[in-house]
N, C-alpha and C positions, 0 to 999 in steps of 0.2 A: 058480522065482525066477531061475535062471541064464538060462532062455529069455527071460524078460521083459527082463532086463538086456541080453542080446545084441540083442534087437529094438530096445530103446531106443537102443543105441549105433549100430546101422545106420541107423535112422530119423534120428537126430541128424546123422550125417555126411552123409546124402543131403540133408537140409534145409539144412544149412550150405552145401553146394555150390551149391544153388539160390539161397540168399540172397547168397552172394559173387558169383555170376554176375550176379544182379540189380543189385548195386551197381556192377559193371563197366559194365553197360548204363546205369546212372544217370549215370556219369561221361562216357560216350561223347559225348552231345550238349552237355555243359556247356561245353566249351572250343573248339568248332568255329567259333563266331561270330567270335572274334577273328581266325581265319585267313580266314574267308569275307568279312568286312566290306570289306576293301580292294577285293576283286574285285566285290562287289555295288555299291560306289561307282562303280567304273569302268564296269560294264555298264549301270547304270541312271542314272548321272549325278546322284547324291545327295550331300549333305554328310555329313561324318563324324558330326556331332552327330545328324543325322536317322537314319543307319544305327544309331547307338547306341540308338535307341528300341526296336529289336528286343530287345536285352538287358534294357532297363528293363521292357518289357511282360512278357517271359518271367519275370523274377524276381518281378514283382508278382503274377503268377499263382501262383507258388510260395508267396508270402506269404499270399495269401488262403486257399489250401488248408490251409496249416499251422495257421492259427488255427481252422479248422473240422475238422481231421483227427480230433481226439478224438471228436467226435460222429459223423462219417461212418464211421470204422473200427469204432466201437462197434456200428453197425448192420449193416455189410457184412462185416467181417472182413478180416484182413491179407492172406490169400492172394488173395481176389477183388479187393481194392483194388490189389494189386501187379500182377495180370494186366491189369486194366482200364487202369491208369495207364501201363504199358509199352506196351500196345497203342495208347493215346492218343498217346504220344510218337512211336511208329512212324508212325501215320497223319499226324501233324502234319509229320514230316520228309518223308514221301512228298509231302505238299502243298507243302512248301518246294521239292522237286525239280522241280515242274512249275508253280510259281507264276508267273503272267504279269506281275505288278507288285509294287511294294514294299508296297502296301496289303494284299495277300494275306499277305505275311510277317508284318506286324503282327497280322493276324487269327489266323494260325496259331501265333504266339508264345504266345497265351493257353493253348491245350491243351498246348503243349510245356512251359510253365512249371508248369501245374497238375499234369500227369502226373509231372514230375520231383519236385515238392514232395510229392506223394502217396506215391511210392515212398520218398523220403527219410524222411518222418515215420513212416510205418507200419512200415517195417523197423527203423528205429532203436528204436521202442518195443518191437517183438517181441524183438529181441536184448537190449535192456536188461532185459526181464522174464524171459527164459528162458535166457540164456547168460551166461557169465562175462566179466570185463572184457577179457581178451585177445582174445576174439572181436570185441568192439566196436572195438578198435583195428585189428585186421586187416580188419574190414569196411570201415573208412574208407581203409585202404591200397588195397583193391580199387577203390574209387572213383578213387583216384589212377592206377591202371592204365588204367581207362577214359578218364580225362581226358587221359592221355598218348597213348592209341591214337587218340582222336578227331582231333586235329590231324594225326597221321601219315596217317590215311586221307584226310583232306581235302587234304593237301599232295600225296599221290599222285594224287588225282583231278585236281588243278589241273595237275600236270605232264603227265598223259596227255591231258586234254581242254581245258585252259585255262579251264574253268568250275567253279564251286563246286557246281552242282546234282547232278552224278553222285556227288559225295562224300556229299551229304545223302541221296541215294537208297541208297547202300551202307550207311550207318549205319541208315537206316530199315529196311532188310532185316534187319540184325543185331538190331535191336530186335524185329522181328516174330518172329524165331527165339526170342529170349529170352522173349517173351510166350507162345509155344507151350510152352516148357519149363516155365514157371510153371503154365500150364493143366494140363499133364500131371501136375504134381507135387501137385495138389490132394489126392489121397488121403494123400500123405506129410504134408502140413500137418495134415489131420484126425487122423491117427494120432498125430502128435507132440503135438497138443493133448490128446488123450485120455490120453497117457502122463504128461504133465507137469502137467495141470490138477489142483489140489487138489480133493478131494471137497467138494462143496457150493458151489464157486465157479463162477459162470456162465461159459460159454465165450464166445468171440468171436461177435459178431453178436447177442448178447442184452444187455439193458440192464444197466448197472452198478448197484451198490447205491444205492438212493435215499438222499437226504439227504447225499451227499458234498459237501464244501464247494466253492464256486466257486474257480476257479484263483487269483484275486487275493486271496482270503481266507486262502490258505495261508501260514503264517509263513515269511518269507525268500524268497518267490517273486520279489519285485522285484529282489533281489540276484542271483538265478539268471538272470533275463532280462537284466539289465544286463551280467552277465559274458559271456553269449553275444553280445550286441550289440557290445560292445567287442572281443571276440575276433575276430569277423569283420571289424570295422573295421581292426584291426591286420593280420590275415592278408592280406585283399584290398588294403588300402591300401598296404602295403609291396610287394606284388606288382605293383600298378598304377603306383606312383610311384617305386619303388626304383631302377629303371633310369635314370630321368631325374635322380635325385639323384646317382647315381654318375657320369653323364656330365657334368652341368652344374656340380656342386659339387666332385666328387673327380677330375674330368678323366680318367675312364675312356673307352676307345673304346666306340662303340656296340655292336660285336660282343662285347667283353669284358663290358660291363654286362649284355647279354642272356644271356650264358652264366652269369653269377653269379646272375641271377634264376631261371634254369632250375635251378641248383643249390639255390637257396632252396626251390623247390617240391619238388625231390628230397629235401631235408632233411626236409620235412614227411612225405612218403610213406615214406621209409626210417625216420624216427623213429617212425611208427605201427607198423611191423613190430617195431621194437625195443621199443616201449612195450608191445606185446602180451606180450613175454617178461618184461619187468620187472614187469608187473602181477601175475605169480605171486607176487612178493615184497612189492610195495607196494600200498597201498589207493588207490582213486580219488582221495581227498582229497589224499593225499601226492603223487600223480602230478600233479594240477592245480597244487599249490603249487610243486613242483619245476620243472615246465614253465614257469610264469610267471617264476620267478626266473632260469632259464636264458635265456629270451627277453629279460628285462631286461638281463642281462649282455651279450648280443649287441648290443642297441641302444646300450648305454653304450660298447662298443668302437667303434661307428660314429662316436662323437663325438671320438675320439682321432685325431690325425694319424699314421696308420700306413701301411706299404706296401700296395699294392693287394691283394696276395694275402691279407693279414690282414683287410682290410676286407671282401673277398669271403667269407672264412671266417666273419666276424661275421654275415653274412646267413644262411649255412648254420646257424650256431648258433641264430639266432632261429627258423629253421624247425624245428630239432630241439626247441627249447623249446616251441613252439606245438603240436607234433604230438600230445601226449597230452591237451591241454585239452578239445577239443571232444568226443572219444569218452568221456572220463571224466565230463564234465558230464552227458552223456546217460545213461550207464550208472548213475550214482549217483542218478538221479531216483526210482526206486522206494524206495530206502533213505531218501531225504530227505523225500519227500512222500507215500509210501504207494503200494501197488500199484493201489488203486482210482482214484487221481487221476493215475497216471503217464501214461496215454495222452494226457490233455488237457494236462498240464504239458509233456510232450515236444513236442506240437504247438505250444504257445506258445513254447517255447524255439527250435524250428526257425523259427517265424515271426519272432522277434526276430533270429535269426541271418541270415535272408534280408534283413531290414530293414538290418542292419549291413552286409551285403555290397553291397546296392543303393544305399544313400544316404550312408553315412559316407565311402567313398572319393571320390565326386564332391564332397562337402562339403570334404573334405581338399584336393582339387585346387583348389577355388575359393579356399580360404584361402591355399594356397601360391602361387597366381597373383599375389596382392597382397603377400604377405610375403616370398616367395623360398623356393626349394627347400631352402635350408640349414636351415630350421626343421623339416623332415620328421622327423628322429630325435627332436627334442625333443617334438613333438606325439605321436608314437607312444609315447615314454617316458611321457607323461602318460596316454595311454590304458591302457598296461600297469599303471601304478601304481593307477589307478582300478579296473581289472579285478582286481588283486590284493586291493585293499581290499574290493571287493564280494564276492569269493570267500571271503575270510577271515571277513567278517561273516556270510555265509550259513552257514559251518561252525559258527560260534559259536552262532547261533540254533538250528541243528539239534541240536547237542550239549545246549543248554539244554533244548530240548523233550524230548529223550530222557531227560535227567536228571530232569525233572519227572514224566514218565510212570513212571519207575522208582521215584521217591519215592512217588507216589500208590499204586502197586501194593504197596509195602512197608507202607503204612499200612492197607491193606485186610485 
């Protein structure tokens, strides 16, 4: 018995290392386009809106895969999907580094987005199913590490060569190394599944129990998807337009506003490390509720005429509040909707998260263009209130369903 426990501990630690590294690799390409686009514009003489199509196509690839992820991962398995997807992003980035024209970038953005979406959805599901909440929070913190390293690598390449393509090549090489690590770790994945899989439950790559309900027939699923959609609208929307709000409405310097937006993202990353510790004491539901309330407080502070430092700290407070929401929403899926449906539900949640990231911030910018940037915190406040209402409604429906099940069992 002690030998089995020791083996389980060693296998778990090794697998978590692989998963954390995979999430760093997921974050690496996610933030390099913002650094590269100005140079791409200059080199190829294209408009900013045209260059922005790269991001739109890439995110759309992630959306498409997320909605299909439950079916694909069910057939192939998490380890193989992770390897194939990271390899796909590596090849796409190698393609970026030698692309002769902008049209090639648009074409290569499809496998880049699909590969990122596949890693995101499959690993989120695996961690939600097999690991505790603190690992889910820390997992998303490691994405933040990758998202921070990506621009640093790209900036270094620009300083040395004046071109963005060597930076893309460097990140492609790092992705290839990570794909190799995942390939070598296949025996660890198989052994971990053998150790944690309940007897009689099919392993990955085999068909799930027949007769499980469709995603949209699950009670409360609409509120879960709406919460994810609005969350990403707030997180990305504030990151995209917050600097403009500080400069044009609150008279910050451009450099000062940029620094506070960086601190906002730092608040999200640091908050997820902290949330991993707090999750030992608080449930996912309480973490989500507490996080949204803190974010609401931060947005409300932005509405008050305060010194610059306090307004900047309000952004950090919003980041800290948002930090536990996304990981906790993913980790709570098996408890809310059942293990059998969790893979497909997480895929749909990730898909709606991508939709929120891709389309709500541009829509927000379109509205602000005609109404004025002063409305930004009011609109984000509305998003957060709607998100809180959807999350609480979901919690009520899940509690009611569990209460009904308990009552039915007591009558048998």
